[in-house]
C-alpha positions as CSV (number, residue, x, y, z in Angstrom):
1,M,43.2,-7.0,-16.3
2,A,44.5,-8.8,-13.4
3,M,43.7,-9.5,-9.9
4,L,45.4,-7.1,-7.8
5,W,45.7,-7.7,-4.3
6,K,42.3,-8.8,-3.5
7,F,42.7,-11.2,-6.2
8,M,41.6,-14.5,-7.3
9,R,41.3,-14.0,-10.9
10,V,42.4,-14.8,-14.3
11,A,40.8,-15.3,-17.7
12,K,41.7,-17.0,-20.9
13,Y,40.9,-17.4,-24.5
14,S,41.6,-17.6,-28.1
15,K,42.3,-16.3,-31.6
16,T,44.3,-17.0,-34.7
17,A,48.0,-17.1,-34.6
18,L,50.1,-14.0,-34.9
19,S,51.5,-13.0,-38.2
20,P,55.1,-14.1,-38.5
21,K,56.1,-10.5,-38.8
22,V,54.7,-9.6,-35.4
23,K,57.2,-9.8,-32.6
24,V,56.0,-10.1,-29.0
25,R,58.5,-8.6,-26.5
26,G,59.4,-11.1,-23.8
27,I,57.3,-13.8,-25.4
28,P,59.2,-16.7,-27.0
29,P,57.9,-17.7,-30.5
30,H,56.7,-21.2,-29.4
31,S,54.4,-19.6,-26.8
32,R,52.3,-17.4,-29.2
33,H,49.6,-19.9,-30.0
34,S,46.8,-21.6,-28.2
35,S,48.6,-24.8,-28.8
36,S,51.7,-23.7,-26.9
37,K,53.6,-26.6,-25.3
38,S,53.9,-26.7,-21.5
39,V,57.3,-26.5,-19.9
40,P,58.2,-30.1,-18.8
41,S,58.0,-30.2,-15.0
42,D,61.2,-32.2,-14.8
43,F,63.1,-29.4,-16.5
44,A,61.3,-26.6,-14.7
45,A,63.7,-25.9,-11.8
46,S,66.6,-27.0,-9.7
47,A,67.0,-26.1,-6.1
48,P,68.7,-22.8,-5.6
49,C,72.4,-23.0,-5.0
50,S,74.4,-20.4,-3.0
51,N,74.3,-17.6,-5.5
52,T,71.9,-18.5,-8.4
53,V,68.6,-20.0,-9.1
54,E,68.3,-22.3,-12.2
55,L,64.8,-22.1,-13.6
56,L,63.4,-23.0,-17.1
57,G,66.9,-23.2,-18.5
58,K,68.1,-19.9,-17.3
59,S,70.2,-18.8,-14.4
60,Y,69.2,-15.9,-12.1
61,P,71.7,-14.4,-9.6
62,Q,70.3,-14.1,-6.1
63,D,70.3,-10.9,-4.1
64,D,68.7,-9.4,-1.0
65,Y,65.2,-9.7,-2.7
66,S,65.5,-13.4,-3.5
67,N,62.9,-15.4,-1.5
68,V,61.6,-18.2,-3.7
69,T,61.7,-21.6,-2.0
70,E,62.4,-25.1,-3.3
71,K,58.7,-26.0,-2.7
72,I,57.6,-23.2,-5.0
73,L,60.3,-24.0,-7.6
74,S,59.0,-27.6,-7.7
75,K,55.6,-26.3,-8.9
76,V,57.0,-24.3,-11.8
77,G,56.4,-26.0,-15.1
78,K,53.6,-28.3,-13.9
79,N,51.1,-26.3,-16.0
80,L,47.9,-28.0,-14.6
81,H,45.8,-25.8,-16.9
82,N,47.3,-27.7,-19.9
83,R,47.0,-31.2,-18.5
84,K,44.2,-32.9,-20.4
85,H,41.1,-33.8,-18.3
86,H,42.4,-32.0,-15.3
87,P,39.6,-29.8,-13.8
88,L,41.6,-26.6,-14.5
89,W,42.0,-27.7,-18.1
90,L,38.3,-28.4,-18.3
91,I,37.5,-24.9,-17.1
92,K,40.0,-23.4,-19.5
93,E,38.7,-25.3,-22.5
94,Q,35.1,-24.3,-21.6
95,V,35.9,-20.6,-21.6
96,K,38.0,-21.0,-24.7
97,E,35.2,-22.8,-26.6
98,H,32.7,-20.2,-25.5
99,F,34.8,-17.3,-26.9
100,Y,35.7,-19.1,-30.1
101,K,32.0,-19.8,-30.8
102,H,30.5,-16.5,-29.9
103,Y,33.1,-13.9,-30.9
104,L,34.2,-14.0,-34.5
105,G,36.2,-11.6,-36.6
106,R,35.2,-10.2,-40.0
107,R,36.4,-13.3,-41.8
108,G,34.6,-15.7,-39.5
109,T,37.7,-16.6,-37.6
110,P,37.9,-16.5,-33.7
111,L,38.3,-12.9,-32.6
112,F,40.3,-13.8,-29.4
113,S,43.7,-15.4,-29.4
114,V,44.7,-17.7,-26.5
115,Y,48.1,-17.8,-24.9
116,D,48.5,-20.6,-22.3
117,G,52.2,-21.3,-22.5
118,L,53.9,-18.0,-21.5
119,S,56.8,-18.3,-19.1
120,P,55.8,-17.6,-15.4
121,V,59.2,-15.8,-14.9
122,V,58.7,-12.1,-15.7
123,T,60.5,-8.9,-14.9
124,V,59.4,-6.6,-12.2
125,Q,58.8,-4.1,-14.9
126,Q,56.3,-6.5,-16.6
127,N,54.5,-7.4,-13.4
128,F,54.2,-3.9,-11.9
129,D,55.6,-1.0,-13.9
130,S,53.9,-1.7,-17.2
131,L,50.6,-1.9,-15.3
132,L,51.1,1.6,-13.8
133,I,51.3,0.1,-10.3
134,P,53.0,2.8,-8.1
135,Q,56.5,2.1,-6.7
136,N,55.1,2.3,-3.1
137,H,52.1,0.1,-3.7
138,A,51.6,-2.6,-1.1
139,S,51.3,-5.3,-3.9
140,R,55.0,-5.1,-4.6
141,R,56.1,-6.2,-1.1
142,K,58.5,-9.1,-0.7
143,E,56.0,-10.5,1.9
144,D,53.4,-11.0,-0.8
145,N,55.5,-12.1,-3.9
146,Y,58.1,-14.6,-4.9
147,Y,61.2,-12.8,-6.2
148,L,64.1,-14.4,-8.0
149,N,66.0,-11.2,-7.5
150,R,65.3,-7.5,-7.6
151,D,64.6,-7.6,-11.4
152,H,62.9,-10.9,-11.9
153,M,60.0,-12.7,-10.2
154,L,57.4,-15.4,-10.6
155,R,54.4,-13.5,-12.0
156,A,51.8,-12.6,-9.4
157,H,49.1,-12.3,-12.1
158,T,48.7,-12.9,-15.8
159,S,48.3,-9.2,-16.3
160,A,52.1,-9.2,-16.4
161,H,51.7,-10.1,-20.1
162,Q,49.1,-7.5,-20.9
163,W,51.4,-4.8,-22.2
164,D,53.6,-7.1,-24.3
165,L,50.5,-8.6,-26.1
166,I,48.9,-5.3,-26.8
167,H,52.3,-3.9,-28.0
168,S,52.5,-6.9,-30.4
169,G,49.4,-5.6,-32.2
170,L,46.7,-7.7,-30.5
171,D,43.2,-6.2,-29.9
172,A,41.6,-9.3,-28.3
173,F,43.2,-12.1,-26.4
174,L,43.1,-14.4,-23.4
175,A,46.2,-15.3,-21.4
176,V,46.2,-18.3,-19.1
177,G,48.9,-19.5,-16.7
178,D,50.1,-20.3,-13.2
179,V,50.6,-17.4,-10.8
180,Y,52.5,-17.2,-7.5
181,R,51.6,-15.3,-4.4
182,R,52.6,-15.6,-0.7
183,D,49.4,-15.9,1.2
184,T,47.5,-17.4,4.1
185,I,47.0,-21.2,4.4
186,D,43.5,-22.6,4.3
187,N,41.3,-24.7,1.9
188,T,40.8,-21.8,-0.6
189,H,44.4,-20.3,-0.6
190,Y,47.5,-21.8,-2.2
191,P,50.8,-20.1,-3.1
192,V,50.4,-21.3,-6.7
193,F,47.1,-20.9,-8.6
194,H,45.9,-20.3,-12.1
195,Q,44.4,-17.3,-13.8
196,M,42.9,-16.3,-17.1
197,E,43.3,-12.8,-18.4
198,G,41.0,-11.3,-21.1
199,V,41.6,-8.0,-23.0
200,R,39.5,-6.4,-25.7
201,L,40.3,-3.1,-27.5
202,F,37.9,-1.1,-29.7
203,S,38.5,1.5,-32.4
204,C,36.0,4.4,-32.7
205,H,34.3,2.6,-35.6
206,E,34.1,-0.7,-33.8
207,L,32.6,0.8,-30.7
208,F,30.0,3.1,-32.3
209,S,29.2,1.4,-35.6
210,S,26.0,-0.2,-34.2
211,I,24.8,3.0,-32.5
212,K,22.1,5.0,-34.3
213,D,23.5,8.4,-35.3
214,G,26.8,7.4,-33.8
215,E,28.9,9.0,-36.5
216,G,29.6,12.1,-34.4
217,L,30.6,10.2,-31.2
218,Q,34.2,10.2,-30.1
219,L,36.4,8.0,-27.9
220,F,38.4,10.8,-26.3
221,E,38.1,14.3,-24.9
222,Q,40.0,16.6,-22.6
223,G,37.9,16.4,-19.5
224,H,38.1,15.5,-15.9
225,R,38.5,12.2,-14.1
226,T,35.5,11.2,-12.1
227,A,34.3,8.1,-10.3
228,H,32.7,7.0,-13.6
229,K,35.4,7.8,-16.2
230,Q,39.0,8.7,-17.0
231,E,39.7,12.3,-17.9
232,C,40.6,11.3,-21.5
233,H,37.5,9.2,-22.2
234,T,34.1,10.5,-23.3
235,M,31.2,9.3,-21.2
236,E,29.5,7.7,-24.2
237,A,32.6,5.6,-24.9
238,V,33.0,4.4,-21.3
239,R,29.4,3.5,-21.0
240,L,29.5,1.4,-24.2
241,V,32.8,-0.3,-23.1
242,E,31.3,-1.1,-19.6
243,F,28.1,-2.5,-21.2
244,N,30.1,-4.7,-23.6
245,L,32.3,-6.0,-20.8
246,K,29.5,-6.8,-18.4
247,Q,27.5,-8.4,-21.2
248,V,30.5,-10.6,-22.3
249,L,31.1,-11.8,-18.7
250,T,27.5,-12.4,-17.8
251,K,27.1,-14.6,-20.9
252,L,30.3,-16.5,-20.0
253,M,29.1,-17.2,-16.4
254,T,25.7,-18.2,-17.6
255,H,27.2,-20.5,-20.1
256,I,29.3,-22.2,-17.5
257,F,26.8,-22.3,-14.6
258,G,23.6,-22.4,-16.5
259,D,20.5,-20.3,-17.1
260,G,18.9,-18.5,-14.2
261,L,22.3,-17.6,-12.6
262,Q,22.1,-14.4,-10.6
263,V,24.9,-11.9,-11.2
264,R,25.7,-8.7,-9.4
265,W,28.4,-6.1,-9.8
266,V,30.4,-4.4,-7.1
267,D,32.4,-1.2,-7.7
268,C,36.1,-1.5,-6.8
269,Y,39.4,0.0,-7.7
270,F,42.5,-1.4,-9.5
271,P,45.4,0.8,-10.4
272,F,45.3,-0.2,-14.0
273,T,41.6,-0.3,-14.7
274,H,39.1,2.5,-14.1
275,P,36.2,2.3,-13.5
276,S,36.5,-1.2,-12.3
277,F,34.1,-3.9,-10.9
278,E,34.0,-7.3,-9.3
279,M,31.5,-9.9,-10.4
280,E,29.7,-11.9,-7.8
281,I,27.4,-14.9,-8.7
282,N,24.7,-16.5,-6.6
283,F,25.4,-20.2,-6.7
284,Q,23.3,-22.5,-4.6
285,G,22.1,-19.6,-2.4
286,E,25.5,-18.1,-1.7
287,W,27.1,-15.0,-3.3
288,M,30.7,-15.6,-4.4
289,E,33.2,-13.3,-6.1
290,V,34.5,-14.9,-9.3
291,L,36.4,-12.2,-11.2
292,G,37.5,-8.6,-11.4
293,C,37.3,-6.3,-14.5
294,G,37.2,-2.8,-15.7
295,V,38.0,-0.1,-18.3
296,M,41.7,-0.2,-19.0
297,E,43.8,2.8,-18.0
298,Q,44.4,4.7,-21.2
299,Q,48.0,5.5,-20.2
300,L,48.7,1.8,-20.3
301,V,47.0,1.4,-23.7
302,N,48.8,4.4,-25.1
303,S,52.2,3.3,-23.9
304,A,51.7,-0.1,-25.6
305,G,51.1,1.6,-28.9
306,A,47.3,1.5,-29.2
307,Q,46.7,5.3,-28.7
308,D,43.6,5.3,-31.0
309,K,41.7,2.6,-29.0
310,I,39.9,2.1,-25.8
311,G,39.4,-1.2,-24.0
312,W,38.4,-3.4,-21.2
313,A,40.2,-6.1,-19.3
314,F,39.1,-8.9,-16.9
315,G,40.8,-11.6,-14.8
316,L,39.4,-14.7,-13.2
317,G,40.7,-17.5,-11.1
318,L,40.4,-21.0,-12.6
319,E,40.5,-22.7,-9.2
320,R,37.7,-20.5,-7.9
321,L,35.5,-21.5,-10.9
322,A,36.4,-25.2,-10.7
323,M,35.8,-25.4,-6.9
324,I,32.3,-23.9,-7.4
325,L,31.3,-25.8,-10.5
326,Y,32.6,-29.2,-9.4
327,D,32.1,-28.8,-5.7
328,I,35.8,-29.3,-4.9
329,P,36.3,-28.5,-1.2
330,D,40.1,-28.1,-0.9
331,I,42.4,-26.3,-3.2
332,R,45.2,-28.7,-2.5
333,L,43.3,-31.4,-4.4
334,F,44.2,-29.7,-7.7
335,W,47.8,-30.9,-7.1
336,S,46.8,-34.4,-6.3
337,E,48.2,-37.4,-8.3
338,D,45.6,-39.7,-6.7
339,E,43.8,-41.5,-9.5
340,R,40.6,-41.5,-7.4
341,F,40.6,-37.7,-7.9
342,L,41.9,-37.4,-11.4
343,K,39.6,-40.1,-13.0
344,Q,36.5,-38.2,-11.8
345,F,37.1,-35.6,-14.5
346,I,37.6,-37.8,-17.5
347,G,34.6,-37.7,-19.7
348,P,33.5,-37.7,-23.4
349,H,33.3,-33.9,-23.6
350,I,34.3,-30.8,-21.6
351,W,30.8,-29.9,-20.8
352,Q,29.9,-33.1,-19.0
353,K,28.3,-32.4,-15.6
354,I,30.6,-33.6,-12.9
355,K,30.2,-33.5,-9.1
356,F,33.3,-34.3,-7.2
357,Q,32.9,-37.4,-5.0
358,P,35.0,-36.9,-1.8
359,L,37.9,-39.2,-1.1
360,S,37.9,-40.9,2.3
361,R,38.1,-38.0,4.8
362,Y,41.2,-38.8,6.8
363,P,41.3,-37.3,10.3
364,P,43.3,-34.1,11.0
365,L,46.1,-33.8,13.5
366,I,46.3,-30.4,15.3
367,N,49.4,-28.8,16.9
368,D,49.9,-25.3,18.2
369,I,53.0,-23.2,18.1
370,S,53.7,-20.0,20.1
371,F,56.6,-17.6,20.0
372,W,57.7,-14.1,20.8
373,L,58.1,-11.9,17.7
374,P,61.6,-10.7,16.9
375,S,60.9,-7.1,15.8
376,E,58.8,-5.0,13.4
377,T,60.4,-6.9,10.5
378,Y,58.3,-10.0,11.2
379,S,55.7,-10.9,8.6
380,Q,53.0,-13.5,9.0
381,N,53.5,-14.5,5.3
382,D,57.1,-15.4,6.1
383,F,55.9,-17.8,8.7
384,Y,53.2,-19.2,6.4
385,D,55.8,-19.7,3.7
386,L,58.1,-21.4,6.1
387,V,55.4,-23.8,7.3
388,R,54.4,-24.6,3.7
389,N,58.0,-25.1,2.7
390,I,58.5,-27.7,5.4
391,G,55.1,-29.3,5.7
392,G,54.1,-29.1,2.0
393,D,50.6,-30.2,1.2
394,L,50.3,-32.0,4.5
395,I,49.4,-28.5,5.9
396,E,45.6,-28.0,5.6
397,K,45.3,-24.8,7.5
398,V,47.2,-22.3,9.7
399,V,45.2,-20.0,11.9
400,L,46.5,-17.2,14.2
401,L,44.7,-18.2,17.4
402,D,46.0,-15.4,19.7
403,E,48.1,-12.3,19.8
404,F,49.4,-11.2,23.1
405,A,51.4,-8.0,24.1
406,H,53.3,-8.3,27.4
407,P,52.3,-5.3,29.5
408,K,55.8,-4.7,30.8
409,T,58.2,-5.7,28.1
410,K,55.8,-4.8,25.2
411,K,57.0,-7.9,23.4
412,V,54.4,-9.5,21.2
413,S,53.6,-13.2,21.1
414,H,51.7,-15.1,18.4
415,C,50.0,-18.4,18.8
416,Y,49.2,-20.4,15.6
417,R,47.2,-23.5,15.2
418,I,48.5,-25.8,12.4
419,V,46.1,-28.4,11.0
420,Y,47.8,-31.4,9.4
421,R,45.8,-33.7,7.1
422,H,47.0,-35.9,4.3
423,P,44.4,-35.9,1.4
424,E,45.1,-39.5,0.6
425,R,46.0,-41.4,3.8
426,T,46.0,-41.2,7.6
427,L,48.9,-39.3,9.2
428,T,50.6,-40.7,12.3
429,Q,51.3,-38.5,15.3
430,D,54.9,-39.5,15.1
431,E,55.5,-38.1,11.5
432,V,53.5,-34.9,12.3
433,H,55.7,-34.5,15.5
434,H,58.8,-34.5,13.4
435,I,57.4,-32.0,10.9
436,H,56.1,-29.7,13.7
437,R,59.5,-29.9,15.5
438,A,61.2,-28.9,12.2
439,I,58.9,-25.9,11.9
440,E,59.7,-24.8,15.4
441,E,63.4,-25.0,14.9
442,S,63.3,-23.3,11.5
443,A,61.1,-20.4,12.9
444,V,63.8,-19.7,15.5
445,R,66.7,-20.1,13.1
446,E,65.2,-18.3,10.1
447,L,62.7,-15.8,11.5
448,G,64.5,-14.9,14.7
449,V,61.5,-15.7,16.9
450,E,61.9,-16.7,20.6
451,G,60.1,-20.0,21.1
452,R,57.5,-20.7,23.7
453,F,57.5,-24.4,22.9
């Protein structure tokens, strides 16, 4: 499953390689194994020219939907989740090892396949349509996504590969990768993060074989959709799938965070999973959401060619888990090249207990910016993206301090506070002034605001 628009999720894991006869639509052959090679970062992208964007060896014509920035393009191909000893790699490997060890097929081989090298460039059909996300759903907005053009985008969740992998004949898999979303700017949000997707499908025999007198139970019926089941599912099938899903994820979280972990489930709704839930864990006295999951929409499963099966899906965010497990306070640190950060995660095995030791805490520099909004077309995410594009990782946080509507003109003014802080050295007021001035000028030029500088 994927995150959908509350997100922060993604899950991953493993299985044996696909048969050479199996073709995966939209998935290059070299990306079909857990040993998939990462795309070299120096080949990942070139700055967009006037009419096209060159990315991962392909050219994409720009149109009125194109909104990907050079800063974002520079992140494509970094593949932090495949960088050995990186904290995101450690989390990925821990989940992978857990699934390999505890879920085996009839021949004793891993049940789950792992795909961690799939291209982050997907079609809009893969990212939305294949998941049954309605055409008018808010998650499709330009304000929330990075589009190369109307037909192609940087995936907003690893669920974009769900249909292709099921259609290839897979019943159990984990898909891991970088995902891209325009969002607010603070210590827990970044426009590029990493997810892991998990999917498991069951035949009638697989689901009911361990149930006493289960021979007469069925997966499907012609019933009614309720808060607890889809109209095509029997209640017995849904309850067993739910139980299996929650059991799998509870064991995973306990394995990562240790025995005694408190878990609770919150009902929620995703367009392509029903019923669906969010898992929250109690870590050091605080409840935190760590993943979303649910029973897959049968229409999706059927369209991918698995009409005789029912399944679950989950998605979790690797950064979220790593920040909790290693006590990493700022999401920007995952992109650091500072050896003082990276060396802390080098150890003899992936399960070594590590507590992040903060680097020297350099002082922040704070500047405010105020302007009149141009019209109803203004989006806060456009401003956040502009700030991120100019200031890069020097921007620690952007907060909307005040919103004012003029009583006579009805014009609306926003005042934002921008917190600048370099994670590895002290910034000077002079260099921050130049960046802040560039943000002011770009906001006027690109967003059409009227400055109150």
